N, C-alpha and C positions, 0 to 999 in steps of 0.2 A: 504493500500500500504506500509506504513512504517513498519507494523508488518511483512508483507511478506518478506521485505528486511532484517529485523533483523533475521528472521528465516533462511534465506539463508546464512547470515554471520555465524550464530551459526552452521548450518549444515556444512559449509565449514571448520570452525575451528575444529569441532568434527571430521570430515573426516580426516583432517591433523593430529590430535592427534592420531586417531586410526591407521592411516598409519604409523606414526612414532613409536608408542608403540606396534603395532601389534605383532612384533617379540618378544619383551620383554614380553608381556603378555603370548604369547604362551610358551616361555621358562619358565616363572614363573609357569604356569599351569603344564608343564612337570615336573618341580622340585617338585611341591606340590604332583603330582601324584606319583612320584618316592619315595618321602619321606613321604608317607601316614602313614607308621608305626611310624615314628618319630612324626608326627602330632598327632596320637592317644596317644602316650606317653606324649606329651606336654599337651594334653587335660586332661588326667588323673592327671597329675601333678598340673594343674591349678584347677581342681576340688578338689584335696586334700587340697591345700593351699587356 
């Protein structure tokens, strides 16, 4: 019973976090997708150094 209750709280907190950061994550993904070329350049730079 106690474990189930803890799981419910965890799920609730996770849900709240996802709800709050959902837009931010989507924006981040959009930014990453748009700047994929920049990411490739960064990857090459890190491999060099």
